[in-house]
N, C-alpha and C positions, 0 to 999 in steps of 0.2 A: 344236153339235147333232150334227155328224158323228162327233165323238169319242164322245159318249154312245151313239149308235146302234151304233157299232162295239163299244163296251164291252158293250152288251146282247147283241149277237150273239155276242160272245166267251163271255159267261157262259152263254148258251143252248147253244152248241155244247159247252162244257165239261160241262154238265149231262147231255148225251147221250153225249158222248165225253170222259170225264174227262181233264184234262191231267195228265201224269205227269212226275215228275222225270226229267231226261234221263240221269241217272247210275244211280239205284237203282230207278226205276220206281214209286215211291210216288205216290199221287194227291195233287196239290197244288192250291192256289188258282189261278184263271185268270190272275192278274196275275204269277205267279211262273214261273220256269223250272227252279229246283231246290228241293228240300225243305230244311227247316232243318238236317237231319242232314248234308246234302251241301254246306252252305255252307263247312265247314272241310274242304276236300279235301287229299289228300296231295301238294300242289304241290311241285315241285322248285324251290327258290328259290336265288337268287344268294348267294354265288359258286358257280359250277358248273365242274366238271372237264369240259372239252370232249372229253377222250379217251374217257370212259365215259358222260357225261351226268348223273352224280349230283352232288348238292351236295358240296362239297369235304370236309365233315365225314363224309360217308358213303363217300367214295371210297377204294377199296383197289386201284385198277388200277395204281398206281405208274407212270403215264404209259406203260403198255405200248403198243407200236406195233401198229397194225392196218392192213389194206389200206384201210379207210375212215379218213379223216382226222379227222372230227369227228362227235360223236354228241349228240343232244339229245332231250328229251321233256318234255311239260308236267307229268307226274305220275309218282309211284311206283305200283307195282302192289300196292296194298293198300286196305283199307277200301272206300269207295263205288266207287272206280275199279276195284277187283278185281271187284266185283259187276257193274259196267257192262260190263266186257270180257266177262264170262261171258254176259251177256244178248245182247251183240252177236255173240260168236263161236260160242256153243253153243246159244243159244235162237232163233237165226234172225232177230233184230231188226235187219235190215240197214240200216234208215234211220238208225240211230245214227251211221253213218259221217259224215253231214253235221255233226252236233254235235261229234263227236270231231275232225274235220278243222278245225273252227273253232278249237278249242283248240290244235291242232298248228300252225295258221297263225300264231297269236300267238307261239308259241315259235320258229317259223321266223324271224319278223321280229326278235324280241328277242335270240335267241342266234346266229342264222346270217344276220342281215340284211346283213352285209357280203360274204357269199358270193354268187356268181352261179351259176345252174344252167341248162343247156340243156334237160335232161330230168328229169322225175320218173319213177321206175320202182318196181317192187314185187317181193316174193318170189313167184315163180311156183308154181303147182300142177302136179303131174304129172297124167297122164290118169286115173290111179286116184283121185287126190284129187278131181278134177273130178267123177267119177262119184259119189263118196261124200259130198261136201260141196256144199251148195246154192250157196255163193258163196265167193270168196276175200276174206277180210277185208282183207288187205294191198292188194289191187287196188282194192277199194271206197274205202278211205282215200286211196289215191294219186289216184284219179280225182276224188274230192271235193275234195282239196287242190288239184288242178290247176285245178278250176273257180274256186276262191277266189283263187288266186295268179296264174293265167294262164300258169303254166309248163306246157309240153306234157308230157302223160303218155304214155309209150310202154312197151310190153312188150319190154324189152331182153334179158330172160333167159328161159331155158327149163330145166325140170327134166328131166334125162336118165333118171333111174330113181328108184324109191321106196326109202326106208330106214325104219327104225323111227321112230315119231313122237318128236320131240325131247323131249316131256314124259315119255316112258317110259324115257329114257336118263338116266344120271347126268350131273352137271355135267362131270366129267372126260372122259367119252366123247362129249360132244355135238360137239366139233370133228371128231373122227374120223368121226362118224355122217354128217356132211354133206360130207366130203371128196370132191371130184370129182362131186358130184351136179348141179351147175349148169353151164350153158354159155351163151354169148352167142348171141343169135338171128342177128345180123348184125354182124360186127366193124367193117364200114365205117360203121355207124350210131353206134358209140360212140367211134371214134378221135378223140382230141383234145377230147372232150366233158366237161363238168362235170355230174356226175350226183348226184341225191339219191335214196337208197333209202328206201322207206317200209315199215314193218311195224307190227303192233299192239303187240306186247310185245317188249322186248329183255331177255333173261335173261343168258346167258353171252356173247352177241354172236357166237356161232360161225356161225350161219346168215347173218347180214348180212355178216360178214367173208368168208365163202366166196364170196358173191355179189359183193362188192366186189373180191375177188381176181381173179375172172374178168373183170370189167369193166376193171380195171387192166391185166391181162395182154393184153387186146385193145385197149389204147391209150387208155383214158379218162384225161383229164388229172388229175382227182381225183374221189373219191366220198365223200359224207357220208351220215349216217344220221339219220333222224328217225322216232321211234315215238310212239305215244300214251302208253305207260307203260314204265317200267324197273323191274326187280326190284333191290332192294338186295343188297349182298354177302351171300352165304350164304342168301339167301331163295330158296325154290324153289317151283315151281308144280306139282310132281309129285303132290302130295297133294290137289289140287283135285278131289276125286271128284264134287263137285256138278256140275261142268261138263264134265269130261273123259269 
């Protein structure tokens, strides 16, 4: 009887507040969590290159070394995931961080489960970005993931100055665009630590690499990267006029 009562309450609430697909936002039936269109998501499947996070057939990184050792993500930045990130990042639907973090937690367990981490951290905002944007997507994802995994989330990095937005610069210039932008808040806090950096999208990897570099320079034992989505080689997000 309790199950039926809860079911009726669920249907009543959904009639007043329609349940929506957690990725694309379409109205769905009360018993579902995603719509039929989003059941086939651009999931990154094994085997995966842990240097760039892509499936090996999509990998073009040639095992290029970075200051972060491993990278992983549950999805490619396309289709329903691209729309979901747009809703989260540019439409102000901040509560999606909990759903995204659940997907990231599964990837963390499956791909990086043998790694240990002292801290989870995130790509920091500058003071100007904090005034311009309502929230930091990277921070929300990091804190949601921390609640799921029990790994402590700390703001280990700070942004020293502003640069052109990464999506407004070409792929070739992105690394130079973030050079020297970040610094460690307290070097004593990161020395000898194993750290996981969180971000929403990994494109060229320049931003994460610059953050990892500063953590390594200040004594971190190793740094890995976990994002919600990764762009495939030669894919760009510069033309996402709907969201930028």
